[in-house]
Biotite code that builds the C-alpha atoms (Angstrom):
import biotite.structure as struc

atoms = struc.array([
    struc.Atom([0.000, 0.000, 0.000], chain_id="A", res_id=1, res_name="MET", atom_name="CA", element="C"),
    struc.Atom([2.885, 2.367, 0.751], chain_id="A", res_id=2, res_name="ALA", atom_name="CA", element="C"),
    struc.Atom([4.287, 1.920, -2.763], chain_id="A", res_id=3, res_name="ALA", atom_name="CA", element="C"),
    struc.Atom([0.901, 2.729, -4.316], chain_id="A", res_id=4, res_name="LEU", atom_name="CA", element="C"),
    struc.Atom([0.571, 5.781, -2.079], chain_id="A", res_id=5, res_name="ARG", atom_name="CA", element="C"),
    struc.Atom([4.026, 6.982, -3.098], chain_id="A", res_id=6, res_name="ASP", atom_name="CA", element="C"),
    struc.Atom([3.273, 6.499, -6.804], chain_id="A", res_id=7, res_name="GLU", atom_name="CA", element="C"),
    struc.Atom([-0.009, 8.413, -6.452], chain_id="A", res_id=8, res_name="ALA", atom_name="CA", element="C"),
    struc.Atom([1.860, 11.218, -4.672], chain_id="A", res_id=9, res_name="ALA", atom_name="CA", element="C"),
    struc.Atom([4.448, 11.390, -7.467], chain_id="A", res_id=10, res_name="LYS", atom_name="CA", element="C"),
    struc.Atom([1.716, 11.461, -10.094], chain_id="A", res_id=11, res_name="LEU", atom_name="CA", element="C"),
    struc.Atom([-0.299, 14.307, -8.569], chain_id="A", res_id=12, res_name="VAL", atom_name="CA", element="C"),
    struc.Atom([2.885, 16.296, -7.930], chain_id="A", res_id=13, res_name="GLN", atom_name="CA", element="C"),
    struc.Atom([4.116, 15.807, -11.507], chain_id="A", res_id=14, res_name="SER", atom_name="CA", element="C"),
    struc.Atom([0.779, 17.074, -12.828], chain_id="A", res_id=15, res_name="LEU", atom_name="CA", element="C"),
    struc.Atom([0.872, 20.114, -10.501], chain_id="A", res_id=16, res_name="ALA", atom_name="CA", element="C"),
    struc.Atom([-2.569, 19.283, -9.132], chain_id="A", res_id=17, res_name="ILE", atom_name="CA", element="C"),
    struc.Atom([-3.689, 21.782, -6.503], chain_id="A", res_id=18, res_name="GLU", atom_name="CA", element="C"),
    struc.Atom([-6.776, 20.079, -5.083], chain_id="A", res_id=19, res_name="ARG", atom_name="CA", element="C"),
    struc.Atom([-8.779, 16.886, -5.497], chain_id="A", res_id=20, res_name="VAL", atom_name="CA", element="C"),
    struc.Atom([-12.440, 16.211, -4.827], chain_id="A", res_id=21, res_name="ARG", atom_name="CA", element="C"),
    struc.Atom([-13.817, 12.688, -4.770], chain_id="A", res_id=22, res_name="ILE", atom_name="CA", element="C"),
    struc.Atom([-17.506, 12.845, -5.629], chain_id="A", res_id=23, res_name="LEU", atom_name="CA", element="C"),
    struc.Atom([-19.805, 10.647, -3.563], chain_id="A", res_id=24, res_name="ASP", atom_name="CA", element="C"),
    struc.Atom([-22.250, 8.361, -5.335], chain_id="A", res_id=25, res_name="ALA", atom_name="CA", element="C"),
    struc.Atom([-25.922, 9.293, -5.612], chain_id="A", res_id=26, res_name="GLU", atom_name="CA", element="C"),
    struc.Atom([-27.575, 8.715, -2.218], chain_id="A", res_id=27, res_name="PRO", atom_name="CA", element="C"),
    struc.Atom([-30.120, 6.394, -3.856], chain_id="A", res_id=28, res_name="THR", atom_name="CA", element="C"),
    struc.Atom([-27.483, 4.342, -5.735], chain_id="A", res_id=29, res_name="TYR", atom_name="CA", element="C"),
    struc.Atom([-27.757, 0.661, -4.944], chain_id="A", res_id=30, res_name="GLN", atom_name="CA", element="C"),
    struc.Atom([-25.278, -2.050, -5.805], chain_id="A", res_id=31, res_name="THR", atom_name="CA", element="C"),
    struc.Atom([-23.466, -4.961, -4.217], chain_id="A", res_id=32, res_name="SER", atom_name="CA", element="C"),
    struc.Atom([-20.452, -4.300, -2.046], chain_id="A", res_id=33, res_name="VAL", atom_name="CA", element="C"),
    struc.Atom([-18.272, -6.495, -4.250], chain_id="A", res_id=34, res_name="SER", atom_name="CA", element="C"),
    struc.Atom([-18.994, -4.306, -7.287], chain_id="A", res_id=35, res_name="SER", atom_name="CA", element="C"),
    struc.Atom([-17.488, -1.220, -5.637], chain_id="A", res_id=36, res_name="VAL", atom_name="CA", element="C"),
    struc.Atom([-14.293, -2.752, -4.200], chain_id="A", res_id=37, res_name="TYR", atom_name="CA", element="C"),
    struc.Atom([-12.127, -1.432, -7.041], chain_id="A", res_id=38, res_name="GLN", atom_name="CA", element="C"),
    struc.Atom([-13.552, 2.092, -6.766], chain_id="A", res_id=39, res_name="ARG", atom_name="CA", element="C"),
    struc.Atom([-13.042, 2.142, -3.001], chain_id="A", res_id=40, res_name="ILE", atom_name="CA", element="C"),
    struc.Atom([-9.452, 0.916, -3.403], chain_id="A", res_id=41, res_name="ALA", atom_name="CA", element="C"),
    struc.Atom([-8.606, 3.504, -6.070], chain_id="A", res_id=42, res_name="LEU", atom_name="CA", element="C"),
    struc.Atom([-10.183, 6.343, -4.105], chain_id="A", res_id=43, res_name="GLU", atom_name="CA", element="C"),
    struc.Atom([-8.240, 5.285, -1.009], chain_id="A", res_id=44, res_name="THR", atom_name="CA", element="C"),
    struc.Atom([-4.913, 5.218, -2.854], chain_id="A", res_id=45, res_name="VAL", atom_name="CA", element="C"),
    struc.Atom([-5.656, 8.605, -4.435], chain_id="A", res_id=46, res_name="LEU", atom_name="CA", element="C"),
    struc.Atom([-6.575, 10.077, -1.060], chain_id="A", res_id=47, res_name="ASN", atom_name="CA", element="C"),
    struc.Atom([-3.431, 8.698, 0.579], chain_id="A", res_id=48, res_name="LEU", atom_name="CA", element="C"),
    struc.Atom([-1.226, 9.890, -2.290], chain_id="A", res_id=49, res_name="GLY", atom_name="CA", element="C"),
    struc.Atom([-2.598, 13.418, -2.341], chain_id="A", res_id=50, res_name="THR", atom_name="CA", element="C"),
    struc.Atom([-2.273, 13.649, 1.423], chain_id="A", res_id=51, res_name="THR", atom_name="CA", element="C"),
    struc.Atom([1.329, 12.431, 1.206], chain_id="A", res_id=52, res_name="GLU", atom_name="CA", element="C"),
    struc.Atom([1.994, 15.099, -1.441], chain_id="A", res_id=53, res_name="ALA", atom_name="CA", element="C"),
    struc.Atom([0.437, 17.815, 0.717], chain_id="A", res_id=54, res_name="GLY", atom_name="CA", element="C"),
    struc.Atom([-2.428, 18.365, -1.722], chain_id="A", res_id=55, res_name="ILE", atom_name="CA", element="C"),
    struc.Atom([-5.913, 19.261, -0.543], chain_id="A", res_id=56, res_name="ASP", atom_name="CA", element="C"),
    struc.Atom([-8.119, 16.172, -0.989], chain_id="A", res_id=57, res_name="CYS", atom_name="CA", element="C"),
    struc.Atom([-11.684, 15.791, 0.270], chain_id="A", res_id=58, res_name="MET", atom_name="CA", element="C"),
    struc.Atom([-14.814, 13.809, -0.425], chain_id="A", res_id=59, res_name="ARG", atom_name="CA", element="C"),
    struc.Atom([-17.596, 15.917, -1.905], chain_id="A", res_id=60, res_name="LEU", atom_name="CA", element="C"),
    struc.Atom([-21.235, 15.088, -1.385], chain_id="A", res_id=61, res_name="SER", atom_name="CA", element="C"),
    struc.Atom([-23.591, 15.703, -4.265], chain_id="A", res_id=62, res_name="ARG", atom_name="CA", element="C"),
    struc.Atom([-25.684, 17.979, -2.072], chain_id="A", res_id=63, res_name="ALA", atom_name="CA", element="C"),
    struc.Atom([-22.624, 20.135, -1.339], chain_id="A", res_id=64, res_name="ARG", atom_name="CA", element="C"),
    struc.Atom([-21.668, 20.190, -5.027], chain_id="A", res_id=65, res_name="LEU", atom_name="CA", element="C"),
    struc.Atom([-25.189, 21.331, -5.959], chain_id="A", res_id=66, res_name="ARG", atom_name="CA", element="C"),
    struc.Atom([-25.003, 24.061, -3.339], chain_id="A", res_id=67, res_name="SER", atom_name="CA", element="C"),
    struc.Atom([-21.605, 25.344, -4.500], chain_id="A", res_id=68, res_name="ILE", atom_name="CA", element="C"),
    struc.Atom([-22.667, 25.385, -8.164], chain_id="A", res_id=69, res_name="LEU", atom_name="CA", element="C"),
    struc.Atom([-26.171, 26.734, -7.398], chain_id="A", res_id=70, res_name="SER", atom_name="CA", element="C"),
    struc.Atom([-27.861, 23.741, -8.999], chain_id="A", res_id=71, res_name="LEU", atom_name="CA", element="C"),
    struc.Atom([-31.397, 22.555, -8.223], chain_id="A", res_id=72, res_name="PRO", atom_name="CA", element="C"),
    struc.Atom([-31.740, 20.022, -5.426], chain_id="A", res_id=73, res_name="ARG", atom_name="CA", element="C"),
    struc.Atom([-34.001, 17.643, -7.346], chain_id="A", res_id=74, res_name="GLY", atom_name="CA", element="C"),
    struc.Atom([-33.259, 15.055, -10.004], chain_id="A", res_id=75, res_name="GLY", atom_name="CA", element="C"),
    struc.Atom([-30.072, 13.209, -10.813], chain_id="A", res_id=76, res_name="GLN", atom_name="CA", element="C"),
    struc.Atom([-26.924, 15.286, -10.939], chain_id="A", res_id=77, res_name="LEU", atom_name="CA", element="C"),
    struc.Atom([-25.948, 13.901, -14.330], chain_id="A", res_id=78, res_name="VAL", atom_name="CA", element="C"),
    struc.Atom([-29.032, 15.545, -15.860], chain_id="A", res_id=79, res_name="SER", atom_name="CA", element="C"),
    struc.Atom([-27.784, 18.994, -14.764], chain_id="A", res_id=80, res_name="LEU", atom_name="CA", element="C"),
    struc.Atom([-24.287, 18.917, -16.270], chain_id="A", res_id=81, res_name="VAL", atom_name="CA", element="C"),
    struc.Atom([-25.235, 20.810, -19.432], chain_id="A", res_id=82, res_name="ALA", atom_name="CA", element="C"),
    struc.Atom([-26.434, 23.745, -17.291], chain_id="A", res_id=83, res_name="GLN", atom_name="CA", element="C"),
    struc.Atom([-22.886, 24.228, -16.024], chain_id="A", res_id=84, res_name="VAL", atom_name="CA", element="C"),
    struc.Atom([-20.436, 23.181, -18.730], chain_id="A", res_id=85, res_name="THR", atom_name="CA", element="C"),
    struc.Atom([-20.439, 22.061, -22.376], chain_id="A", res_id=86, res_name="PRO", atom_name="CA", element="C"),
    struc.Atom([-19.374, 18.571, -23.438], chain_id="A", res_id=87, res_name="GLN", atom_name="CA", element="C"),
    struc.Atom([-15.605, 18.260, -23.804], chain_id="A", res_id=88, res_name="VAL", atom_name="CA", element="C"),
    struc.Atom([-13.988, 15.304, -25.550], chain_id="A", res_id=89, res_name="GLY", atom_name="CA", element="C"),
    struc.Atom([-15.159, 11.874, -26.596], chain_id="A", res_id=90, res_name="SER", atom_name="CA", element="C"),
    struc.Atom([-15.163, 10.317, -23.105], chain_id="A", res_id=91, res_name="HIS", atom_name="CA", element="C"),
    struc.Atom([-17.468, 12.958, -21.661], chain_id="A", res_id=92, res_name="TRP", atom_name="CA", element="C"),
    struc.Atom([-20.283, 10.960, -20.150], chain_id="A", res_id=93, res_name="GLY", atom_name="CA", element="C"),
    struc.Atom([-22.733, 10.170, -18.869], chain_id="A", res_id=94, res_name="PRO", atom_name="CA", element="C"),
    struc.Atom([-21.315, 9.598, -15.406], chain_id="A", res_id=95, res_name="ARG", atom_name="CA", element="C"),
    struc.Atom([-17.695, 9.914, -16.486], chain_id="A", res_id=96, res_name="LYS", atom_name="CA", element="C"),
    struc.Atom([-15.767, 13.108, -17.065], chain_id="A", res_id=97, res_name="ARG", atom_name="CA", element="C"),
    struc.Atom([-18.969, 15.127, -16.947], chain_id="A", res_id=98, res_name="ASP", atom_name="CA", element="C"),
    struc.Atom([-19.347, 14.545, -13.203], chain_id="A", res_id=99, res_name="LEU", atom_name="CA", element="C"),
    struc.Atom([-15.603, 14.908, -12.682], chain_id="A", res_id=100, res_name="ALA", atom_name="CA", element="C"),
    struc.Atom([-15.793, 18.333, -14.349], chain_id="A", res_id=101, res_name="ALA", atom_name="CA", element="C"),
    struc.Atom([-18.574, 19.390, -11.968], chain_id="A", res_id=102, res_name="LEU", atom_name="CA", element="C"),
    struc.Atom([-16.514, 18.265, -8.971], chain_id="A", res_id=103, res_name="ALA", atom_name="CA", element="C"),
    struc.Atom([-13.481, 20.177, -10.284], chain_id="A", res_id=104, res_name="ALA", atom_name="CA", element="C"),
    struc.Atom([-15.545, 23.336, -10.815], chain_id="A", res_id=105, res_name="LEU", atom_name="CA", element="C"),
    struc.Atom([-16.948, 23.031, -7.303], chain_id="A", res_id=106, res_name="ALA", atom_name="CA", element="C"),
    struc.Atom([-13.439, 22.623, -5.876], chain_id="A", res_id=107, res_name="ALA", atom_name="CA", element="C"),
    struc.Atom([-12.269, 25.688, -7.781], chain_id="A", res_id=108, res_name="GLU", atom_name="CA", element="C"),
    struc.Atom([-15.170, 27.809, -6.536], chain_id="A", res_id=109, res_name="ARG", atom_name="CA", element="C"),
    struc.Atom([-14.619, 26.617, -2.981], chain_id="A", res_id=110, res_name="GLU", atom_name="CA", element="C"),
    struc.Atom([-10.956, 27.637, -3.025], chain_id="A", res_id=111, res_name="ALA", atom_name="CA", element="C"),
])
């Protein structure tokens, strides 16, 4: 685990990342625990690496993200992306870089 942490720290430092936000899943999202093991592991390594590198890293609830970006409280977050930012690139979404972009914008506005 220490080697993964160190590699994550090197990566975020080499990219000059200033802050990281890990977006929580929708509160109504349901799945088996075994299907989220990989996500939990990757988020943990990223969190440990950014902390090791001295970079601000926090979990971000969807309610907090909506508040920061002044988005409506109802509906799924993915349906509100176009109100905030245009599609960028071929891997945009849904539920991919589109939500990551919202989390990054929220982090920037919080700073």
